[in-house]
C-alpha atoms as an extended CHARMM CRD file, in Angstrom:
* protein
*
       297  EXT
         1         1  MET       CA            -73.4230000000        7.3920000000       10.5070000000  PROA      1               0.0000000000
         2         2  GLY       CA            -70.8430000000        8.6450000000        8.9850000000  PROA      2               0.0000000000
         3         3  CYS       CA            -70.8460000000        9.3600000000        4.9630000000  PROA      3               0.0000000000
         4         4  ILE       CA            -67.6080000000        9.3420000000        2.6680000000  PROA      4               0.0000000000
         5         5  THR       CA            -67.5450000000       10.3350000000       -1.2610000000  PROA      5               0.0000000000
         6         6  ILE       CA            -65.8870000000        8.0830000000       -3.7710000000  PROA      6               0.0000000000
         7         7  ASN       CA            -65.0800000000        9.2870000000       -7.1610000000  PROA      7               0.0000000000
         8         8  VAL       CA            -64.8570000000        6.6940000000      -10.0890000000  PROA      8               0.0000000000
         9         9  LYS       CA            -63.0940000000        8.2380000000      -13.2240000000  PROA      9               0.0000000000
        10        10  PHE       CA            -63.7580000000        6.6510000000      -16.0530000000  PROA      10              0.0000000000
        11        11  THR       CA            -61.3750000000        7.3000000000      -19.0820000000  PROA      11              0.0000000000
        12        12  GLY       CA            -60.6660000000        4.9820000000      -22.7050000000  PROA      12              0.0000000000
        13        13  ILE       CA            -62.5370000000        2.4210000000      -24.6410000000  PROA      13              0.0000000000
        14        14  ILE       CA            -65.3830000000        2.5510000000      -21.9610000000  PROA      14              0.0000000000
        15        15  CYS       CA            -69.5910000000        2.3500000000      -23.2450000000  PROA      15              0.0000000000
        16        16  PHE       CA            -72.1790000000        2.9930000000      -21.1050000000  PROA      16              0.0000000000
        17        17  VAL       CA            -75.0110000000        1.2560000000      -21.4040000000  PROA      17              0.0000000000
        18        18  LYS       CA            -78.1500000000        3.0070000000      -20.1940000000  PROA      18              0.0000000000
        19        19  HSD       CA            -81.4310000000        0.8530000000      -19.4090000000  PROA      19              0.0000000000
        20        20  CYS       CA            -84.4090000000        2.1030000000      -17.4130000000  PROA      20              0.0000000000
        21        21  LYS       CA            -83.0360000000        4.0090000000      -14.4820000000  PROA      21              0.0000000000
        22        22  THR       CA            -79.6040000000        2.6610000000      -14.1430000000  PROA      22              0.0000000000
        23        23  ALA       CA            -75.9770000000        1.9530000000      -16.2230000000  PROA      23              0.0000000000
        24        24  ILE       CA            -73.8780000000        0.0710000000      -16.6280000000  PROA      24              0.0000000000
        25        25  ALA       CA            -70.4590000000        0.2450000000      -17.7840000000  PROA      25              0.0000000000
        26        26  VAL       CA            -68.9390000000       -2.0820000000      -20.0710000000  PROA      26              0.0000000000
        27        27  ILE       CA            -65.0900000000       -1.9660000000      -20.5510000000  PROA      27              0.0000000000
        28        28  PRO       CA            -64.5280000000       -4.6030000000      -23.6500000000  PROA      28              0.0000000000
        29        29  ASN       CA            -61.9570000000       -6.4630000000      -24.3280000000  PROA      29              0.0000000000
        30        30  ALA       CA            -59.2270000000       -4.6680000000      -26.7850000000  PROA      30              0.0000000000
        31        31  ARG       CA            -55.6290000000       -7.1240000000      -25.5350000000  PROA      31              0.0000000000
        32        32  GLY       CA            -54.8710000000       -8.1540000000      -28.4670000000  PROA      32              0.0000000000
        33        33  ILE       CA            -53.4120000000       -5.6850000000      -31.5170000000  PROA      33              0.0000000000
        34        34  LYS       CA            -56.8280000000       -4.8810000000      -33.8170000000  PROA      34              0.0000000000
        35        35  GLY       CA            -56.6840000000       -4.7510000000      -37.7690000000  PROA      35              0.0000000000
        36        36  VAL       CA            -58.9700000000       -1.8020000000      -39.3650000000  PROA      36              0.0000000000
        37        37  THR       CA            -58.9740000000       -0.9080000000      -42.0630000000  PROA      37              0.0000000000
        38        38  HSD       CA            -60.9800000000        2.9870000000      -43.1360000000  PROA      38              0.0000000000
        39        39  GLN       CA            -61.8530000000        4.7100000000      -45.9630000000  PROA      39              0.0000000000
        40        40  GLY       CA            -59.3240000000        2.3310000000      -47.3450000000  PROA      40              0.0000000000
        41        41  MET       CA            -56.7280000000        2.6350000000      -45.7830000000  PROA      41              0.0000000000
        42        42  HSD       CA            -55.1760000000        0.0670000000      -42.9040000000  PROA      42              0.0000000000
        43        43  ALA       CA            -53.7040000000        0.4640000000      -39.3960000000  PROA      43              0.0000000000
        44        44  HSD       CA            -53.8220000000       -1.0760000000      -36.2040000000  PROA      44              0.0000000000
        45        45  VAL       CA            -54.7120000000       -0.5670000000      -32.5610000000  PROA      45              0.0000000000
        46        46  PRO       CA            -52.7930000000       -0.8590000000      -29.9220000000  PROA      46              0.0000000000
        47        47  SER       CA            -52.8060000000       -3.7730000000      -27.1070000000  PROA      47              0.0000000000
        48        48  HSD       CA            -54.8740000000       -2.1240000000      -24.7170000000  PROA      48              0.0000000000
        49        49  LEU       CA            -55.4340000000       -2.4540000000      -20.6160000000  PROA      49              0.0000000000
        50        50  ALA       CA            -58.2310000000       -2.5700000000      -18.6580000000  PROA      50              0.0000000000
        51        51  TYR       CA            -56.9690000000       -1.2800000000      -15.2540000000  PROA      51              0.0000000000
        52        52  LEU       CA            -57.8010000000        0.2700000000      -11.9460000000  PROA      52              0.0000000000
        53        53  GLU       CA            -55.5220000000        2.7510000000      -10.5470000000  PROA      53              0.0000000000
        54        54  TYR       CA            -55.2560000000        4.8750000000       -6.8790000000  PROA      54              0.0000000000
        55        55  CYS       CA            -52.5280000000        6.7580000000       -5.7170000000  PROA      55              0.0000000000
        56        56  THR       CA            -50.6490000000        5.7610000000       -3.1070000000  PROA      56              0.0000000000
        57        57  ASP       CA            -49.7650000000        8.8090000000       -2.1930000000  PROA      57              0.0000000000
        58        58  ARG       CA            -52.9730000000        9.9870000000       -0.2200000000  PROA      58              0.0000000000
        59        59  LYS       CA            -55.7190000000        8.6790000000        2.4900000000  PROA      59              0.0000000000
        60        60  PRO       CA            -55.0960000000        6.4410000000        5.0470000000  PROA      60              0.0000000000
        61        61  GLY       CA            -58.2840000000        4.8080000000        4.9700000000  PROA      61              0.0000000000
        62        62  LEU       CA            -57.7230000000        3.5360000000        1.5990000000  PROA      62              0.0000000000
        63        63  SER       CA            -56.9820000000       -0.2440000000        1.7690000000  PROA      63              0.0000000000
        64        64  LYS       CA            -55.1540000000       -2.1090000000       -0.9760000000  PROA      64              0.0000000000
        65        65  PRO       CA            -55.0450000000       -5.9080000000       -1.6460000000  PROA      65              0.0000000000
        66        66  PRO       CA            -53.5840000000       -8.1020000000        0.7270000000  PROA      66              0.0000000000
        67        67  THR       CA            -52.4250000000      -10.5380000000       -2.1800000000  PROA      67              0.0000000000
        68        68  PRO       CA            -48.6660000000      -10.3090000000       -3.5680000000  PROA      68              0.0000000000
        69        69  GLY       CA            -49.0140000000       -9.9440000000       -7.5200000000  PROA      69              0.0000000000
        70        70  THR       CA            -52.3300000000       -8.1520000000       -7.4880000000  PROA      70              0.0000000000
        71        71  VAL       CA            -50.8350000000       -5.1210000000       -8.2100000000  PROA      71              0.0000000000
        72        72  LEU       CA            -49.4460000000       -5.0300000000      -11.6840000000  PROA      72              0.0000000000
        73        73  PHE       CA            -46.7500000000       -2.0650000000      -11.8780000000  PROA      73              0.0000000000
        74        74  SER       CA            -46.6590000000        0.8700000000       -9.8670000000  PROA      74              0.0000000000
        75        75  TYR       CA            -45.1710000000        4.4800000000      -11.3230000000  PROA      75              0.0000000000
        76        76  ARG       CA            -44.7530000000        7.8420000000      -10.5510000000  PROA      76              0.0000000000
        77        77  SER       CA            -46.0830000000       11.1640000000      -12.0730000000  PROA      77              0.0000000000
        78        78  ARG       CA            -45.9090000000       14.7180000000      -10.9940000000  PROA      78              0.0000000000
        79        79  GLY       CA            -44.4600000000       14.1770000000       -7.5290000000  PROA      79              0.0000000000
        80        80  LYS       CA            -47.4280000000       11.0390000000       -6.8630000000  PROA      80              0.0000000000
        81        81  ALA       CA            -46.8550000000        7.2780000000       -6.9230000000  PROA      81              0.0000000000
        82        82  PHE       CA            -49.6560000000        5.4750000000       -8.2750000000  PROA      82              0.0000000000
        83        83  ASN       CA            -50.5760000000        1.9020000000       -8.3800000000  PROA      83              0.0000000000
        84        84  VAL       CA            -51.9550000000       -0.3170000000      -11.0140000000  PROA      84              0.0000000000
        85        85  GLN       CA            -54.4520000000       -3.6950000000      -11.1750000000  PROA      85              0.0000000000
        86        86  SER       CA            -55.6400000000       -5.2020000000      -14.2820000000  PROA      86              0.0000000000
        87        87  LEU       CA            -59.0400000000       -5.9500000000      -13.7020000000  PROA      87              0.0000000000
        88        88  PRO       CA            -59.7020000000       -8.9940000000      -15.5070000000  PROA      88              0.0000000000
        89        89  ALA       CA            -58.2780000000      -11.7180000000      -12.9220000000  PROA      89              0.0000000000
        90        90  GLY       CA            -55.9760000000      -13.0980000000      -15.5190000000  PROA      90              0.0000000000
        91        91  SER       CA            -57.3210000000      -13.6860000000      -18.6280000000  PROA      91              0.0000000000
        92        92  VAL       CA            -60.6920000000      -14.4750000000      -17.3230000000  PROA      92              0.0000000000
        93        93  GLY       CA            -63.2990000000      -10.6100000000      -17.2320000000  PROA      93              0.0000000000
        94        94  ARG       CA            -64.7780000000       -9.5630000000      -13.8260000000  PROA      94              0.0000000000
        95        95  ASP       CA            -67.7830000000       -8.1060000000      -12.4990000000  PROA      95              0.0000000000
        96        96  LEU       CA            -66.7140000000       -5.4250000000      -10.1800000000  PROA      96              0.0000000000
        97        97  LYS       CA            -69.0940000000       -3.7830000000       -7.6400000000  PROA      97              0.0000000000
        98        98  PHE       CA            -69.7030000000       -2.2530000000       -4.2700000000  PROA      98              0.0000000000
        99        99  VAL       CA            -69.6990000000       -3.9580000000       -1.2460000000  PROA      99              0.0000000000
       100       100  PRO       CA            -70.8790000000       -2.7240000000        2.4300000000  PROA      100             0.0000000000
       101       101  LEU       CA            -69.3520000000       -3.0100000000        5.1930000000  PROA      101             0.0000000000
       102       102  ASP       CA            -72.4090000000       -2.2160000000        7.6740000000  PROA      102             0.0000000000
       103       103  PRO       CA            -75.8650000000       -4.3100000000        7.6280000000  PROA      103             0.0000000000
       104       104  THR       CA            -77.1500000000       -0.8660000000        7.4680000000  PROA      104             0.0000000000
       105       105  GLY       CA            -75.2110000000        1.0150000000        5.0390000000  PROA      105             0.0000000000
       106       106  LYS       CA            -76.5820000000        2.6970000000        2.1580000000  PROA      106             0.0000000000
       107       107  PHE       CA            -75.5150000000        4.2290000000       -1.0560000000  PROA      107             0.0000000000
       108       108  THR       CA            -77.0060000000        7.6520000000       -2.2230000000  PROA      108             0.0000000000
       109       109  PRO       CA            -78.6470000000        8.3480000000       -4.6260000000  PROA      109             0.0000000000
       110       110  GLU       CA            -80.8500000000        6.0510000000       -6.1200000000  PROA      110             0.0000000000
       111       111  PRO       CA            -81.9120000000        5.3490000000       -8.2520000000  PROA      111             0.0000000000
       112       112  PRO       CA            -78.7510000000        7.0060000000       -9.8260000000  PROA      112             0.0000000000
       113       113  GLU       CA            -78.5890000000       10.7340000000      -11.4820000000  PROA      113             0.0000000000
       114       114  LEU       CA            -76.4300000000       10.0430000000      -14.8550000000  PROA      114             0.0000000000
       115       115  CYS       CA            -75.3190000000       12.5050000000      -17.6410000000  PROA      115             0.0000000000
       116       116  TRP       CA            -74.4820000000       12.2470000000      -21.0030000000  PROA      116             0.0000000000
       117       117  LYS       CA            -73.8820000000       16.0620000000      -22.0510000000  PROA      117             0.0000000000
       118       118  ASP       CA            -70.2130000000       15.3610000000      -24.5460000000  PROA      118             0.0000000000
       119       119  VAL       CA            -70.5680000000       11.7670000000      -24.5430000000  PROA      119             0.0000000000
       120       120  VAL       CA            -70.0810000000        9.9410000000      -27.6830000000  PROA      120             0.0000000000
       121       121  ASP       CA            -73.6990000000        8.6430000000      -28.5660000000  PROA      121             0.0000000000
       122       122  MET       CA            -73.2320000000        5.3260000000      -30.7020000000  PROA      122             0.0000000000
       123       123  LYS       CA            -76.6780000000        5.6810000000      -31.8150000000  PROA      123             0.0000000000
       124       124  GLU       CA            -76.0920000000        9.0820000000      -34.4070000000  PROA      124             0.0000000000
       125       125  VAL       CA            -72.4800000000        7.6990000000      -34.8870000000  PROA      125             0.0000000000
       126       126  CYS       CA            -74.4760000000        4.2440000000      -36.5430000000  PROA      126             0.0000000000
       127       127  GLY       CA            -78.0260000000        5.2610000000      -36.6470000000  PROA      127             0.0000000000
       128       128  ALA       CA            -80.4650000000        3.5040000000      -35.8900000000  PROA      128             0.0000000000
       129       129  GLY       CA            -80.8240000000       -0.7210000000      -36.5820000000  PROA      129             0.0000000000
       130       130  PHE       CA            -77.3000000000       -1.0980000000      -34.7480000000  PROA      130             0.0000000000
       131       131  PRO       CA            -78.3540000000       -1.7290000000      -31.7070000000  PROA      131             0.0000000000
       132       132  ILE       CA            -75.5820000000       -3.4900000000      -28.2090000000  PROA      132             0.0000000000
       133       133  ASP       CA            -75.5180000000       -7.1160000000      -28.6960000000  PROA      133             0.0000000000
       134       134  GLU       CA            -77.3110000000       -7.3010000000      -24.6300000000  PROA      134             0.0000000000
       135       135  SER       CA            -75.4610000000      -10.9720000000      -23.9000000000  PROA      135             0.0000000000
       136       136  VAL       CA            -72.2060000000       -8.0550000000      -23.1720000000  PROA      136             0.0000000000
       137       137  ILE       CA            -74.6000000000       -6.3100000000      -20.1860000000  PROA      137             0.0000000000
       138       138  SER       CA            -77.1170000000       -9.9430000000      -19.1670000000  PROA      138             0.0000000000
       139       139  GLU       CA            -76.9430000000      -11.3900000000      -16.0900000000  PROA      139             0.0000000000
       140       140  PHE       CA            -75.9770000000      -14.4390000000      -17.5800000000  PROA      140             0.0000000000
       141       141  HSD       CA            -71.6250000000      -14.0030000000      -18.2250000000  PROA      141             0.0000000000
       142       142  PRO       CA            -70.0820000000      -13.1440000000      -21.1650000000  PROA      142             0.0000000000
       143       143  ARG       CA            -67.1700000000      -13.9300000000      -22.5340000000  PROA      143             0.0000000000
       144       144  SER       CA            -63.9350000000      -13.0890000000      -21.6320000000  PROA      144             0.0000000000
       145       145  ASP       CA            -62.3970000000      -12.8600000000      -24.6510000000  PROA      145             0.0000000000
       146       146  ARG       CA            -65.1960000000      -10.2450000000      -25.3430000000  PROA      146             0.0000000000
       147       147  ILE       CA            -65.5180000000       -8.6980000000      -22.2080000000  PROA      147             0.0000000000
       148       148  SER       CA            -62.6510000000       -7.3130000000      -19.7830000000  PROA      148             0.0000000000
       149       149  ALA       CA            -65.0710000000       -6.2860000000      -16.4340000000  PROA      149             0.0000000000
       150       150  ARG       CA            -68.3230000000       -4.4750000000      -16.4920000000  PROA      150             0.0000000000
       151       151  VAL       CA            -69.5600000000       -2.1110000000      -13.6260000000  PROA      151             0.0000000000
       152       152  PRO       CA            -73.0200000000       -1.9100000000      -12.6010000000  PROA      152             0.0000000000
       153       153  ILE       CA            -74.4130000000        1.2300000000      -11.7310000000  PROA      153             0.0000000000
       154       154  PRO       CA            -77.1080000000        0.9340000000       -9.6580000000  PROA      154             0.0000000000
       155       155  TYR       CA            -76.7330000000        4.9020000000       -7.5130000000  PROA      155             0.0000000000
       156       156  GLY       CA            -74.8230000000        7.7780000000       -7.5740000000  PROA      156             0.0000000000
       157       157  TYR       CA            -74.1590000000       10.4870000000      -10.0140000000  PROA      157             0.0000000000
       158       158  VAL       CA            -72.5940000000       10.3470000000      -13.7020000000  PROA      158             0.0000000000
       159       159  ILE       CA            -71.0130000000       13.3430000000      -14.2640000000  PROA      159             0.0000000000
       160       160  PRO       CA            -68.9040000000       13.5510000000      -17.6060000000  PROA      160             0.0000000000
       161       161  ILE       CA            -65.6400000000       15.2990000000      -16.4040000000  PROA      161             0.0000000000
       162       162  PRO       CA            -64.7660000000       18.4890000000      -19.5010000000  PROA      162             0.0000000000
       163       163  ARG       CA            -61.1100000000       18.0270000000      -19.5430000000  PROA      163             0.0000000000
       164       164  LYS       CA            -58.9250000000       17.1330000000      -22.3640000000  PROA      164             0.0000000000
       165       165  ASP       CA            -61.7850000000       17.3970000000      -24.5220000000  PROA      165             0.0000000000
       166       166  VAL       CA            -61.5200000000       16.2520000000      -28.4090000000  PROA      166             0.0000000000
       167       167  HSD       CA            -63.7260000000       18.8060000000      -31.0150000000  PROA      167             0.0000000000
       168       168  ALA       CA            -64.4620000000       15.7020000000      -33.8810000000  PROA      168             0.0000000000
       169       169  THR       CA            -66.1350000000       14.8030000000      -36.5900000000  PROA      169             0.0000000000
       170       170  PHE       CA            -67.5310000000       11.0800000000      -37.7130000000  PROA      170             0.0000000000
       171       171  LEU       CA            -66.6830000000       10.2800000000      -40.7780000000  PROA      171             0.0000000000
       172       172  PRO       CA            -67.5010000000        9.1400000000      -43.8900000000  PROA      172             0.0000000000
       173       173  PRO       CA            -70.9650000000       11.3800000000      -43.2180000000  PROA      173             0.0000000000
       174       174  ARG       CA            -73.7070000000        9.8840000000      -42.7800000000  PROA      174             0.0000000000
       175       175  GLN       CA            -76.6060000000       11.8110000000      -43.9840000000  PROA      175             0.0000000000
       176       176  LYS       CA            -76.8270000000       13.6760000000      -40.4100000000  PROA      176             0.0000000000
       177       177  PRO       CA            -73.3170000000       14.5150000000      -39.9100000000  PROA      177             0.0000000000
       178       178  TYR       CA            -72.3820000000       13.9670000000      -36.0950000000  PROA      178             0.0000000000
       179       179  SER       CA            -69.9420000000       15.8760000000      -35.0580000000  PROA      179             0.0000000000
       180       180  GLY       CA            -68.8690000000       17.8430000000      -31.3860000000  PROA      180             0.0000000000
       181       181  THR       CA            -66.3930000000       18.1120000000      -28.3480000000  PROA      181             0.0000000000
       182       182  PHE       CA            -66.7450000000       14.8340000000      -26.8510000000  PROA      182             0.0000000000
       183       183  VAL       CA            -65.5630000000       14.2530000000      -23.0580000000  PROA      183             0.0000000000
       184       184  GLN       CA            -62.5210000000       11.8720000000      -22.4510000000  PROA      184             0.0000000000
       185       185  GLU       CA            -63.6860000000       11.0020000000      -18.7680000000  PROA      185             0.0000000000
       186       186  VAL       CA            -66.8270000000       10.1570000000      -17.2160000000  PROA      186             0.0000000000
       187       187  GLY       CA            -66.8430000000       10.5130000000      -13.4320000000  PROA      187             0.0000000000
       188       188  TRP       CA            -68.6260000000        8.7940000000      -11.1920000000  PROA      188             0.0000000000
       189       189  THR       CA            -69.7160000000       10.2670000000       -7.6670000000  PROA      189             0.0000000000
       190       190  ILE       CA            -70.6580000000        7.4650000000       -4.7610000000  PROA      190             0.0000000000
       191       191  ARG       CA            -71.7650000000        8.7920000000       -1.1720000000  PROA      191             0.0000000000
       192       192  TYR       CA            -71.2440000000        5.6020000000        1.2230000000  PROA      192             0.0000000000
       193       193  HSD       CA            -73.3700000000        5.7220000000        4.7450000000  PROA      193             0.0000000000
       194       194  GLY       CA            -72.0100000000        3.8660000000        6.9890000000  PROA      194             0.0000000000
       195       195  GLU       CA            -69.3130000000        3.1350000000        9.8180000000  PROA      195             0.0000000000
       196       196  LYS       CA            -67.3830000000        0.5270000000        8.7800000000  PROA      196             0.0000000000
       197       197  GLY       CA            -66.6240000000        1.3860000000        5.0990000000  PROA      197             0.0000000000
       198       198  VAL       CA            -66.7380000000       -0.3220000000        1.4180000000  PROA      198             0.0000000000
       199       199  GLU       CA            -64.8110000000       -2.1690000000       -0.6720000000  PROA      199             0.0000000000
       200       200  LEU       CA            -64.7680000000       -3.2450000000       -4.3290000000  PROA      200             0.0000000000
       201       201  ARG       CA            -64.8880000000       -5.9490000000       -5.2320000000  PROA      201             0.0000000000
       202       202  GLY       CA            -64.3470000000       -8.1640000000       -8.3880000000  PROA      202             0.0000000000
       203       203  ASN       CA            -66.0730000000      -11.7870000000       -9.3220000000  PROA      203             0.0000000000
       204       204  PRO       CA            -64.4840000000      -13.6400000000      -12.5120000000  PROA      204             0.0000000000
       205       205  PHE       CA            -66.7670000000      -14.5880000000      -14.7820000000  PROA      205             0.0000000000
       206       206  GLY       CA            -68.2370000000      -18.0580000000      -14.2460000000  PROA      206             0.0000000000
       207       207  GLU       CA            -68.2750000000      -17.8530000000      -10.7040000000  PROA      207             0.0000000000
       208       208  ASP       CA            -71.2460000000      -18.1610000000       -8.5960000000  PROA      208             0.0000000000
       209       209  PRO       CA            -72.2990000000      -14.1960000000       -8.8570000000  PROA      209             0.0000000000
       210       210  LYS       CA            -73.7130000000      -14.2270000000       -5.3930000000  PROA      210             0.0000000000
       211       211  ALA       CA            -69.3520000000      -15.5790000000       -4.0420000000  PROA      211             0.0000000000
       212       212  LYS       CA            -67.6870000000      -12.7270000000       -2.2090000000  PROA      212             0.0000000000
       213       213  GLY       CA            -65.7470000000      -12.2180000000       -5.0810000000  PROA      213             0.0000000000
       214       214  ASP       CA            -61.8330000000      -11.0660000000       -4.9660000000  PROA      214             0.0000000000
       215       215  PHE       CA            -60.7410000000       -8.0890000000       -2.6660000000  PROA      215             0.0000000000
       216       216  LEU       CA            -59.5740000000       -5.0270000000       -5.1750000000  PROA      216             0.0000000000
       217       217  LEU       CA            -59.9450000000       -1.8930000000       -2.7520000000  PROA      217             0.0000000000
       218       218  GLY       CA            -61.2700000000       -0.7940000000       -0.2220000000  PROA      218             0.0000000000
       219       219  PHE       CA            -62.3570000000        2.6920000000        1.7790000000  PROA      219             0.0000000000
       220       220  ARG       CA            -62.9730000000        3.3080000000        5.9200000000  PROA      220             0.0000000000
       221       221  GLY       CA            -62.5270000000        7.1180000000        6.1960000000  PROA      221             0.0000000000
       222       222  VAL       CA            -64.3190000000        9.3940000000        8.6320000000  PROA      222             0.0000000000
       223       223  ASP       CA            -66.9650000000       11.4360000000        8.1460000000  PROA      223             0.0000000000
       224       224  GLY       CA            -66.6970000000       13.9280000000        4.9740000000  PROA      224             0.0000000000
       225       225  ASP       CA            -63.6940000000       11.8880000000        3.5700000000  PROA      225             0.0000000000
       226       226  VAL       CA            -63.3990000000       11.5380000000       -0.4080000000  PROA      226             0.0000000000
       227       227  PHE       CA            -61.2920000000        8.7330000000       -2.4810000000  PROA      227             0.0000000000
       228       228  GLU       CA            -60.3770000000        9.1510000000       -5.8870000000  PROA      228             0.0000000000
       229       229  PHE       CA            -59.0160000000        6.0910000000       -8.3200000000  PROA      229             0.0000000000
       230       230  THR       CA            -59.5040000000        5.2120000000      -11.6560000000  PROA      230             0.0000000000
       231       231  ILE       CA            -60.9480000000        2.4880000000      -14.9950000000  PROA      231             0.0000000000
       232       232  GLY       CA            -59.3450000000        3.1790000000      -18.0710000000  PROA      232             0.0000000000
       233       233  ASN       CA            -59.0490000000        0.8640000000      -21.3870000000  PROA      233             0.0000000000
       234       234  VAL       CA            -56.0420000000        1.7290000000      -22.7580000000  PROA      234             0.0000000000
       235       235  PRO       CA            -53.0380000000        1.8310000000      -23.9480000000  PROA      235             0.0000000000
       236       236  ILE       CA            -49.9640000000        1.3460000000      -21.3360000000  PROA      236             0.0000000000
       237       237  GLU       CA            -48.2180000000        3.8540000000      -22.5780000000  PROA      237             0.0000000000
       238       238  ASP       CA            -51.3410000000        6.0460000000      -21.9140000000  PROA      238             0.0000000000
       239       239  ILE       CA            -51.2000000000        5.4710000000      -18.3630000000  PROA      239             0.0000000000
       240       240  LEU       CA            -47.2040000000        6.1060000000      -17.8350000000  PROA      240             0.0000000000
       241       241  ARG       CA            -48.2610000000        9.5230000000      -20.0400000000  PROA      241             0.0000000000
       242       242  THR       CA            -45.3200000000        8.5010000000      -22.3880000000  PROA      242             0.0000000000
       243       243  GLY       CA            -46.7640000000        9.1490000000      -25.4370000000  PROA      243             0.0000000000
       244       244  GLN       CA            -44.6520000000       10.6930000000      -28.1200000000  PROA      244             0.0000000000
       245       245  GLY       CA            -46.7560000000       13.8380000000      -29.6710000000  PROA      245             0.0000000000
       246       246  ALA       CA            -47.2710000000       12.1420000000      -32.9010000000  PROA      246             0.0000000000
       247       247  ARG       CA            -50.3270000000       13.4280000000      -34.3530000000  PROA      247             0.0000000000
       248       248  GLU       CA            -53.3450000000       11.2240000000      -35.3300000000  PROA      248             0.0000000000
       249       249  VAL       CA            -55.8130000000       13.0760000000      -36.6430000000  PROA      249             0.0000000000
       250       250  ILE       CA            -58.1020000000        9.6770000000      -37.2810000000  PROA      250             0.0000000000
       251       251  ASP       CA            -59.4410000000        8.2020000000      -33.7200000000  PROA      251             0.0000000000
       252       252  HSD       CA            -58.2830000000        4.1570000000      -34.8170000000  PROA      252             0.0000000000
       253       253  HSD       CA            -59.0480000000        3.1600000000      -31.1480000000  PROA      253             0.0000000000
       254       254  PHE       CA            -62.9220000000        4.0480000000      -31.3210000000  PROA      254             0.0000000000
       255       255  ALA       CA            -63.1270000000        0.8660000000      -33.5530000000  PROA      255             0.0000000000
       256       256  VAL       CA            -63.3620000000       -1.2600000000      -30.5620000000  PROA      256             0.0000000000
       257       257  TYR       CA            -66.8280000000        0.5510000000      -30.4870000000  PROA      257             0.0000000000
       258       258  TYR       CA            -68.3740000000       -1.7300000000      -33.3980000000  PROA      258             0.0000000000
       259       259  ASP       CA            -67.2910000000       -5.2410000000      -31.7400000000  PROA      259             0.0000000000
       260       260  LEU       CA            -70.7950000000       -4.6990000000      -28.9320000000  PROA      260             0.0000000000
       261       261  LEU       CA            -73.1770000000       -4.5220000000      -32.0320000000  PROA      261             0.0000000000
       262       262  ILE       CA            -75.1340000000       -7.2100000000      -32.7460000000  PROA      262             0.0000000000
       263       263  PHE       CA            -74.8680000000       -6.2070000000      -36.2720000000  PROA      263             0.0000000000
       264       264  GLN       CA            -72.2230000000       -4.3830000000      -38.4260000000  PROA      264             0.0000000000
       265       265  PRO       CA            -72.8650000000       -1.2300000000      -39.9670000000  PROA      265             0.0000000000
       266       266  PRO       CA            -72.4010000000       -1.4430000000      -43.8590000000  PROA      266             0.0000000000
       267       267  PHE       CA            -68.9430000000        1.3160000000      -42.5250000000  PROA      267             0.0000000000
       268       268  ILE       CA            -67.5560000000        2.0740000000      -40.0730000000  PROA      268             0.0000000000
       269       269  ARG       CA            -67.0020000000        5.7960000000      -38.9080000000  PROA      269             0.0000000000
       270       270  LEU       CA            -64.2240000000        6.8180000000      -36.7430000000  PROA      270             0.0000000000
       271       271  PRO       CA            -63.7330000000       10.1370000000      -35.1770000000  PROA      271             0.0000000000
       272       272  HSD       CA            -61.2870000000       12.9880000000      -37.1360000000  PROA      272             0.0000000000
       273       273  ARG       CA            -60.2780000000       15.4450000000      -34.8050000000  PROA      273             0.0000000000
       274       274  THR       CA            -61.1870000000       18.6050000000      -36.6510000000  PROA      274             0.0000000000
       275       275  SER       CA            -59.1040000000       22.1760000000      -37.0080000000  PROA      275             0.0000000000
       276       276  GLU       CA            -56.0050000000       21.3330000000      -35.9620000000  PROA      276             0.0000000000
       277       277  ARG       CA            -55.1800000000       24.7070000000      -35.5580000000  PROA      277             0.0000000000
       278       278  PHE       CA            -57.5340000000       25.9370000000      -33.1290000000  PROA      278             0.0000000000
       279       279  ARG       CA            -58.3750000000       23.1060000000      -31.6650000000  PROA      279             0.0000000000
       280       280  GLY       CA            -55.4680000000       20.2550000000      -31.5230000000  PROA      280             0.0000000000
       281       281  ALA       CA            -55.8800000000       17.0900000000      -33.0300000000  PROA      281             0.0000000000
       282       282  ARG       CA            -55.4440000000       13.9700000000      -30.6190000000  PROA      282             0.0000000000
       283       283  THR       CA            -51.4490000000       13.0830000000      -29.1910000000  PROA      283             0.0000000000
       284       284  GLY       CA            -49.6980000000       10.9180000000      -27.9340000000  PROA      284             0.0000000000
       285       285  SER       CA            -50.8220000000       10.1570000000      -23.8140000000  PROA      285             0.0000000000
       286       286  SER       CA            -54.3650000000       11.3550000000      -25.1690000000  PROA      286             0.0000000000
       287       287  ASN       CA            -57.8380000000        8.9180000000      -24.2900000000  PROA      287             0.0000000000
       288       288  CYS       CA            -59.8130000000        7.3600000000      -26.7240000000  PROA      288             0.0000000000
       289       289  PRO       CA            -63.3220000000        8.7120000000      -25.6470000000  PROA      289             0.0000000000
       290       290  PRO       CA            -66.1320000000        6.3840000000      -23.5530000000  PROA      290             0.0000000000
       291       291  ALA       CA            -69.3080000000        6.3870000000      -25.6220000000  PROA      291             0.0000000000
       292       292  PHE       CA            -72.3940000000        5.7630000000      -24.7800000000  PROA      292             0.0000000000
       293       293  ILE       CA            -75.3760000000        3.8240000000      -26.0380000000  PROA      293             0.0000000000
       294       294  GLU       CA            -79.6690000000        3.5150000000      -24.4680000000  PROA      294             0.0000000000
       295       295  VAL       CA            -81.1380000000       -0.2500000000      -24.7350000000  PROA      295             0.0000000000
       296       296  MET       CA            -84.4870000000        0.5910000000      -25.2390000000  PROA      296             0.0000000000
       297       297  PRO       CA            -87.0950000000       -1.4760000000      -22.3140000000  PROA      297             0.0000000000
């Protein structure tokens, strides 16, 4: 039985919700332009695209969507070609899952090994008493105007990627200050043991969860093959890496996370990039950090 490795990179506005021994990546619907008032100042969060991206220049064992129109657009960066797909099916969100093609195929390790080092902790941001709305992670499908996609993480390794990290402090301060060098990317590594491979499929919200779902990507390789793709939720210019480099000391994009909570805190705390001279501030083509929250059993 062969073993292939699939590396998923999460970036942008994605909330990882840990419950017991597993987790689920919740991707908020941030397609609408959102107004944010912070410390007496008003700003707008641009439209975000929840997307899946893969390089088309590698891996003959990577199967692409056969249906015309499932690829939103393609682009080239640093000599490589990429395809970008929408995670929602039109305006309807989807639950993503890996489906083994072998009757005895399995994913390892199970349960997953989870690490949240340097991932923004929403409990530290908001304090106690502001839990996530559990309807966004329940077995019932959430509303698509709130959630673009969900990705259960029942196996594999979750490891933050220390790349393009941003040093920030959350303001206005609470009694307990919260600052650090927060990662902008979180990796999920899966090992699949089987002969026929595995498919990534998406079930639109409102449909039978036992249905086969929409084909997104297929992975069929020989023992030792490694596949990579990205799941993100960012403005389109950040996907294309065409930001203008304008300094953004205050990350207003982070305000989207507050929409996932049951209760809103009395004020919104946002990450402020600190010490520009030595650490640098947010610039164009730099993504909002993913966040983490734990649901107590």
